[in-house]
N, C-alpha and C positions, 0 to 999 in steps of 0.2 A: 408308705415307705417303711421297710424294716427298720428296726433299731438295734443298737448294741447295748446289751445289759451288762454292767459292771457289778458283780456282787463283791462289794468292797472287803478286802482282807482285814483280819483283826490284829495282825502283827505289822509293825512298822515297815520292816524289810520287804515283806510280800505285798504290802499296800502300795509301795513305790512302783513295784514291778507291774502289778495288774493295771494300775492307773496309767502308766506309760504305754502299755500295750493296748488298752482300751481307747485311749485318746488318739493314738496313732491309727488304729484300725477305723474308728469312727471317721477320722479325716480322710483316710485313703478310700474308704467305701462311700463316702458322702451320706453316712447314716447318723441320725441323732444318737447321742450318748445318754443313757439313763443310769444313774448310780443308785444302787440299793445297799443300804447299811443295815443288815439283819440283826435283829435281837434274838439271842439264843436262849434257849432253856438251860438249866445246869448240867443236864445230861446229853447235851447236843452231839457229843461224839458217839453216842451208841448207835444212831442209824448208820453211821459210817462202818462201825465194827462188823456189822451184819451185811455190809455192802448194799444197803437199801437205796432206792431212788425215792426220796421222801423229804417232805417238809416237817416231819415231826419234831425235829430238834428246834424249831423256831417258835417263838411266842405267837399268840393268835393274831395280834395285829400285823406282825410281819408277814404272816402267811397270806394275809389278804392282798399283799403286793404281787403275789405271784398269779396273775390271771391274764387271760388272753385280752388283746392280741399279743402272740408270742413274738420274742425277738428273733431276729435272723441270726444272732450270735450272742453267746453269753461266755463271759471269762470270769474265772475264779481262781483262788489259791486258798490253801489251808485245809486241814482235814475236816473241819465242820461244814465247809462249803461244798465239798464233793457230792453228798446226797442231794443237795439243791440243783447242781448242774445236771446230775443223772436225771432228777425228776422232771426239770424242764425239757430235756432232750426227748423224754418219753411222752410227756404231756403234750408236747407240740406235734407229735407224730413224725418226728424226724425234721421238722422244719427248722428248728433251732440247732445250730452248730455249737458244740460245747468244746471251749478251750480252757485247759487247766495250765497254771504256771507254778513251776517249782517241784516240790516233792510229791509224787503220786502215792495214793494209799490204796486205791482200787485196782482193778485189772486194767491193762492198758487199752483194751478194746472198748472199754467204758467211756473213752474220750474220742472226740474227733481229732484233737490235737493236744499233745502235751509238750510244753516248752520247758525244758529243764537244763541242768548244769552238772559238772562232773561229780560233785560231792554226794549225789544221791545214787550214783552207780546204777542207773537205769539202763536195761539191755537195749540193744538196737532194735527198732520196731518201726513199721511204716508210719504209724501215727506219732512218733516221737521226734522232736527237733532237739538235738544236743548243741547247746551254745556253750562257749568258754566261759562266759560271765553273765551275770543276772541283768536283767533289763532295768532301765531307769530313764527318767525323763530330764535329768540335769545335763542338757547339752544345748548346743547352738544359741539361740536367741536368749534362752533363760540365763545361761551362764554369761552371755555378753552384757545383759542388764545387771547381773550381779557384779560383774567386773567394774562396770560404770559406777556402781554404788560404792564399792569398797576401795577403789584405786587411790583415792585421796586419804583414807585412813591407813593404808599400807605404806603410802609414799615416804614417810620419814624413816622407814626401816631400810637399811642397805640391802641391795640385791647381791646375789640371788636370794629369792624367797623360797624357803623350803616348807611345804605344807606337812604338818604332822597330824594324821587322823587317828584318833585314839579310840579303840573299841572297848571290849570287855570280856568276861569269861564266855567261853563257848565250847560246849561238849568236853572234850578231854583236855582242853587248854585253859589256863588261868592267867589273867592279867591282875596281878596284885602289886604290892609295894616293892617286891624284888624286881619283877619284870619292869615296872615303871622306872625304877632307879637305873636300870640298864639301858632302857629306851632313852631316858634323859641324857645319860652320859654320851650315848652314840650320836643322838640327834645334835647335842651341843658341840661335840667334837666336829661333825660334819659341817655345821654352819660355820665354825671358827676356822676350818681348813679353807673355806672359800670366801671368808669375809663377808657372809651373808647373814640372814635372819631366819628365825622360826616362826612360822604362823601355825599355832597349835590349837586344836579344838578337840575337846572330848565329845562323848555321845550319850545316849539315853542308857547304855549298858555299862558305861565306866563307873567302877566304884568310887565313892567319895574319897576313900583313902588313896587311890591312884591319882586323883586330881590334886589331892594335898601334897603328894611327893612332887608332882610337876610344878605346882605353884612355888613351893618352898625352894625347890632347885633352881627354877628360873629367876627367882628373887636373889639368889645367891646365898641361901641358907644351906646348912648341912654340908659345907665343904665342896659343893659342886660349882664349877665355873660356869658362869651364865653367859648369854650372848644377847644381841638385839632380838626382841621377840614380841609377838602378840599371843596371848593366851585367852581362850574363850572356855569358860565352865558351862557345859550344857545345862540349860534350864534356868541360869542365873540371870539371863536378859533375853527378851524376845528378839533382840537385835543379833542374830546368829550370823557369823561370818563364813559359815561352811561353804555355801555356794561361791562366795567371793574368793575364798581360798582355792576352790577347783578352778575358777576362771583365771586366776592371776599367778598361782605359784609356778615356779620354774622347774620344780621337781617335788617329789612326794616321798614321805615314809608313812606307811600304812601298816598298822598292827594286823598280823595275818589271820586274826579271828574273824575279821569282817569281811564277808565276800561282797556286800553291798557297797562298802566304801572302796574296796579294791576295784570293783566294777566301774564306779564313777571316776576314780583316779585314772585307771588305764583308758577311760574314755576320752580323756584329754589329750592323749598322744604324747604326754611328756614323761620323763623318766619316773618310774615308780620303784621304790625299794620296799621289800617285805621285811617286817620286824618279827623275828621268831620268838613267840612266848616261851618256847621250850618244847622240844619234841616235834616241832612242825616240819623241820627240814629233813626229808627222807633221802635226799640225794648225796648226803655228805658221807654216808657210810658209818660214821660214829656221830655221837651226839655233839651238835655245834654249839650247845649252850651249857655251860657248867651247871651241874646239878644244884649247887648251892645258891644259884641265882634264879631257880625255878620255883615258883609259888606252889605250895601244897594246897590240895583242895580235895575233900572227900568226894564231891560230885564229879570231879575230873577222873579220879581213880575209878569210880563205878562206871563212868561212861567208857573208859578204856576197856573195862571187863565186858561191857555191852558189845562194843565193837568186835572183841575177840571171839566171844563164846555164842553170841545170839545171832539170828539171821540179819543179814544186811539191811533189809528195809526198815528195821527199827532204828538205826543210826545213820549218821552222815560222816563222810571223810573229806574234810576240806583240804587236807594235803594234797589230794588229787587235782584241785583247782590251782594250788601253788605250782605243782609240777608242770601243769599244761601252760601256765602263764610264763614260766622261765623257759620252758622248751620253745614257746612261740616267740620269745624275745620281747614279750610285752611287760615283763617285771624282772627284777633281780633280787637276790637276797642282800640285805643291807651290808653284810660283811664283804659282798664281792663288787660293789659299786665303785665306780671311779669318782673323781672330783665333779662337783656340781658346777655347770656352766650356765650363767644367766641366759635366758632366751625370752626376753620380754616381747610380747606381742604374738607369740606363736598361737595361730587360730585354733579354736577348738572345733572338733568335727560338728557338722549339723546334726549327725544322728549316728549312734553306734552301729557297728556292723552286726552285733548281736541282735539288736532291735529290728534292724532292716531285714534280717533273715526271718525273724518271727512274723513280721508283717507281711513278707512275701508269701509265707505258708498260710497265714490266715486268709489273705485275699484269694489265694488258689483254692483253698478250702471252700470258701463262700461261692466261687465261680462254679465248683462243681455241683453246688445244690440245684 
């Protein structure tokens, strides 16, 4: 029986995507799933730069993993893994179908299927599937179990529950103290207006200074009016409420830097409000965030130059995702949303339409073999 090989991604956001697709594909095809976690050499990016089909970027013991029998399907993400997928496709004599997720670095003809999203600005192509949002596995039964685990912990807090998902710096956008103060003020005002509570969680990319602003503000320090809340500092405890918040919150505020968290929040089918870090909202005609509330960062300034003066494949534009979500009615800007209305018990979809589309394309690809 053929197998599905998942070449695991080395970045958290991509890892969640490829695992969701690989697990779904293995289940749909009835094939076993094998996960490979490569060990890279320090110069692993070089085989990609020359568009090689090569295992040269791997350490010797990792290369030994890539032997026949070849898989029927291999799924990858990330620049270091593209040469591995190309190598498997060639070494198998075309038996292995190669699916890549996210940003493509090679020619589109080098994939059997590319599953991507708007921020990468990939042109239309027969081998490309354009989804609105990234893939993830936090749906259905997984969220139901998380909801059962966290319901009692959230119960003392008055509803509606507003989940606040906090990211971090991303490309031309910065989440520092200024943006954190603005986020806190708007989130607290929203909770107070509806008599509800905030369920706040930071993430791996959240600066410690941002977490400090949130903690102090929600504790009533610094002149910020607080409200009933739960605040989780990422990494402080293995008992992470993130999935529970997705399962149980009545509405969400998500910082616009994180496409992964936006995807998961939108996947619940509940109202999602986008928080503008500054310069994200392109539909307003003028800046929607006062300059003095935007955090300065040299890396953000240089990234804006990269987007303006260098070829598009070298950068990404997440404002394209924001515009698509707002146009489709899947999210609104925080300044535009109406009052939160509690909706306890709204079921979460068994699987997102984005993942369903990807799985349908993968199954069709395998059927053509």
